[in-house]
Each structure stands twice: as C-alpha cells, then as structure tokens.
N, C-alpha and C positions, 0 to 999 in steps of 0.2 A: 751037297746039292742045295741050291737056293730054294727056300720054300716060297719066296715072293719074287715076282718079276714085274718090272715096269716096262711096258711095250710103248716105245716112243721117246726119243731122246731130245725132244724140244725143251723149251725152258721149263714148263711145268712138270713134264715127265722126269727130267733130270733132277729137278729140285726135290720131287717126291722120293726118288730113288736115294738121293743123298740123305734126306731126313730119316728114311726107314733104315738105312745102314749105318747111321752115326754111332749107334751103341754096339757096333761090332756084328750085327745081324748079317747073315749071308743074303744078299739081294743081287739080282741080275737086272741090268738095264739093257734093253734091246735097242739098237740104233739101226735105222734103215740103211745108212751109208757104211759100207765096209771100211772105207778109208777113214772116215771120221771116227769110227769105232776103234780102229787100229791106233790112230793118233791119241785117243783118250786113254787107251791101255798103256801106251808108251810114256805119255807125259803126265798122266793122272790129273789132267786139267779138264775143266768142264767144257762142253761144246760151244760153238759160236753163238748159239741162241741164248746161252746163259754164261757169259764170259766172267773170268775173274775168281773162280772157285777151285779148290783142290778136292778131288774126289776121294772119298774114304777108301782105305785099302780093302775093306770087306766087300766093296761093290765090284761085281764082275760085269764087264762090258762084252756084249755079244751082238753079232750082226746076222746070225743064222737062226731064223725062227724055229727050225726043226730041232735045234739044240736046247730050246727052252723047256725044262722039265718041271718047273715050279707048278704047284697046284693052285696058287692064288696069283692071278694075273691082273695087273692094273693097266687098263688100256688108255694111254694118254695120247690119243690121236684125235685130230679135229673131227667135230661132229659130222661134217659133210663128207668125211672120208671113212667113217666108222663102218658102214654097211659094206663098202667095197673091201675094206681091210679084212673083215670077217670072212668074206667069200674067198679071198686069196690066201688066208692063213691056214695052217694045218688044223686038224680036227681038235677042237677044244673040249670034247665031250667030258662031262663029269668034273670039269675044273670050275673054280670060282672066278668069274669074270667081273671085274669092277670097272665100270666106265668112269673115266676122269675127264669128261668133256661136257660142254653145255650147249644147248641149242635144240633146234628142230630140223630134221632132215627135210630139205626143200622138195625132194623127190617123193618121199613117202609120207611126210607129215608126222613121223614118229620121233620120239625123244630117245635119249641114250639107252634107257632100260628096255623099252619096247624094241629098239633096234637090236640089242643083244638077244632078246628072247626070240626075235624073228630069224636072226642069222646064226644063232648057236642055241637052239631050243633045248638041248640036253645038258647045258651048263647051268650053273647057278648064277643068276645075274644080279648085280648090285650097282650102286652109284655112290661116288664120292664127290661131293660138291660143297659150295659155300664160299665165303669171303676169303680169298687168298691170292696173293701175288707170288709168282715163282721166286723172285729175288728174296722176299721175306722168309719163305720156307727154306731156301738154300742157306740163308744166314743163321738158321736156327732160331728165328724170332717166334714168339708164341703165336700160334694159329689154331683156330677152332673151326671144324668142318662138320658137315652132316653126312652120315653114312646111312643110305637107304637100302634095305634088304627085304626080301619077301616075307620073312618071319623074324620074330624077335630073337629066336635062338640062332638063326643064321647071322643076324646082325651082331649079336653078342660075340660070336666066334670071330667074325671079321674085325670087330671093334678091338678085341683083345690082341689079335695078331698085328694090327696096323697102328695102334696107338703108340705114341712116343712122348717123352717128357714135354717137348715143346709143341707136339701135334696132338691136340685134344679132339676126339671124335665123339659126336652125339649121334645116337642111332635112332632110326625111325623105320616104320614099315610103310609109310606113305610115299612110295616111289613116284606117284603122279605129282604130288605137290613138290617134292624135291627137284624133280627134273624140270617141271614147268617154272618154278622159281628161278632156277639157274638159267633157263632159256629166256624168259620174258624180261628179266632185269637187264639183259644186254640191249634190248630194244629201248628201254627207258633210259639207259646210260647214253645211248646215241642222242636221245632227245635232250638230256641234261647238258651234254656237250654242245649241242646246237644252240641252246639258250645262252651259254657262255660265249661261244664263238661269234654269235650274232650281236653280242653286246647287250643282251636283255637283262643281265645282272643276276645276282645270287637269289634275289626274291623270286624271280621267274624259275630258277633252277629248283628252289624249294617247292614251288607249286608243281613242277614237273614230277618231282620225286613223290610227292603226296598223291597226286592224281594218277600217276603211273602205278603206284602201289595199289591203289583202288582198282585200277584196270587189271593188273596182274591177279589180284585176289578174286575179282569177279569172274574172270575167265577160268582160272584154275579150279575154283569151286564148282563151276558148271561142268568141268571135266572129271570131278570126283575127288579133288584134293581136299585135305583138311585145312581149315583156316589157321590152326596152330602151326602148321608146317610153313605156311607163307609168312607168318610172324617171326619165324626163327632164322637161323643162320643161312639156310638155302634160299630164303626169300628176302626178307627185309635186310638181314645182315649183308648179303651179297649186293643188294640194290644200293645201300648206302655207300659201300666201298667203291663200286664201279661208277657211281654218279658224282663222286667227290675227289677223285684222284686222277692226275694226268698219267699215272702208270697204267690206267685202264685203256686197253686198245679201243674199246667201243666209245668211251668218253672222248678220247683223243680224236677218233674218226668223226664224232659228232661236232667237235670244235672246228675241224677242217670244213665240214659241210656248212656250218654256221657262218664261216668266213667266206663262203663261196668258192672254196678250194676242193680239190680231190684228195681224199685221205691216203695215207701210206698203205699200199697194198702188199707190202713185203711180209706182213703177218696176218693171221686170221682174225677177221672181225665178224664173229658169229651173229651179232645183232642184225646185220644186213640181211643174211639169209633167213633168219628167224622172222623178221618183219615181213619178208616176202611170203613165207609160208602162212603166216597168220592173216595177212591182208587178203590173201586169196581165199582162205577159209571164211573170213568175215564177210566177204562179198558173196560167197556161195550160200552161206547159211544165215545171212542177215544179222551177224553179231555186232554188238556195239563196242568197237575198239578204236575210238577216235585217235588216240595218240599213236597207236601202232600203225594204222592206215596212213596217218600223216607222215610218220617217219619213212614208211615205204615210198610214199610219193616223193619225198626229198631225195632219198638214196637212189631212186631210179630216174631222177632228173625231171619228173613230171611237174613239180612245184618247187619254189625256193622257200627258204625258212620263213621269210617275212609273210609270204602269202599263206603259208600254213598257219602261222600264229593268228593272222587276221581271221581265217576260217574257224579256228578253234575258239577264239574270243567271241565270234558271232553266233556260237551255238546257243540255243535257248537256255535261260537261267533255270537252275534246278537245285534241289536240296542236295547236300553233301552225302 
C-alpha cells in the first residue's frame, strides 16, 4: 500500500508524484478522469498537462478516491476548488493533508491551511509551497520548498517522509506566513507581467517586485505572519521566480493584460482571484494595498494598465 498519495494529476500534482516515487517509493497519483488514468497506466506517459515524461514504475495511477488508503495525502487541486473537493471527497479523518496550492478562496477569504481546517477539522493540515515549476520538478532539477505544519514535530515527520535528493524541504510552523506568501506573490507577478507587457521595462518590473514585496510583508504581518517567513522561500523566493519567468502563469497573464489582450484561460491564474478577495477586504477594512487594488482594477476591466500606473505615480511621496 502506498503511504503517500497525490490527489490531482495536473502538471504540479503529477510532477510531485513523479519526484516522490523516483527512488522506488510506493506513491499513488489520483486522476479525476478515469480515461486519462487508464491511458497513463497503459502507456506510463505523463498526462496532457505535463507532456513528455515517463512515469516511474513505482507510481500507481488511480481514479477512484475510495481506493486511496495512504495516510499522507498531498492535495494538488486549484485553490478555488479546494473547499468543494473536500466536501465531495471521502472522510479524511486522522489523515495528514498537505495542501499543494496557492491563493485565497474568493468565497470564504481563507487560505489553503484554513480551508483544510474548515473542511476536514479532524485531519492534520499542512502546506507545501515555494518557488517551483512543475516541469523542473518532473525533470528532477534541484528544487527547495517550504513545508508548513502546526507543530515542529509534525513538520519534521512530514519533512522526513517527503524529502528527496533533488527536493529539499524547509519546515516552519508559520502557516499564515507561508500561505499568504504563496498567495500574494501571484498578484505581484501579475503586476510584473503588466509592466513588461506594457513596455515599461525591467526597471519598472524591479520597482514592482520591491514595492510588491513590501506590500506582501505589511499585509501578512498584520495577519500574524512572521517576517522571516516572508523573507524565505514561500515569500521572496516564490516572488522572484514568478515575477521573472514566462513559465509563470500569473506573469504571462500580466503580460497579456499589459498588451491590452485577454490572457489564456485554459490554465489556472490564481492571482486574479486573490486580487479580487484582497481588494474587497481592503475596501471593507480600509487597508493600504495600492498594487493589489490596482491589479484588481485591471483584471476586471475597470482601468487599463497606463491609467493604473499614472494613479500609482501620483500617490503622495513617502519614505520607503
């Protein structure tokens, strides 16, 4: 029986399952589509979202959730689907649930860990987050991530179970900081992409990254996060990656918005939903989130990128 199961055979879930089973460990990957699962079992080829890879022989492919017996479950489902998935899934009581998604639920305002705690209160909730592209993990390239768990003992147990030679995990008990870092960086990545797409240049992108990080830190600390967490992999590390690579869905979507185009909607762009949730909170509670509210205005068609930049540059001068 597999001790570890990854639920969600998208690009990130598949890459994680591959990395975890590369050393011969018994891992199960759950796929929503029975047909895709059967094709993967027959061909040992990775699914359409992550093409071009051979699946390890020790990786079991399953499409029936009731057959998943592993005690450690990595939930690689989109943030906006996580709460619904927990409601529809079997009872996960007393299992270890590790969220592998980033963002804030636009309906509840909760992050991944809080969503797990609300939807499966009798389970042990944790979070795996940080700078990572699915293609890099699938290729076995060195990747470092943050593992957030309620206690250091629980984190150590998960760290031991999930660490691999090319997958280095750093543990923390600051779940708030880890989940907010992973959520807010998507919004700033949209802004960085808009700067490039609109032709404002690399200097403008650097300013977006720096001021965006300040905004991320300010908001997260107000929510109880530790500044060290935001300075680590789940905050600054993930921010740098997503603001500087065209492989980032949020950055690429921002580039499209900057050009006055509509971004590709075939894949999840969590930054758009996160910007909506935070902009609504900022309006309700009078929070100072200028970049976030500006990005929300652009993604909802209320303002274009050039108008937003004019508004941001017109803000009163202040100390850094």
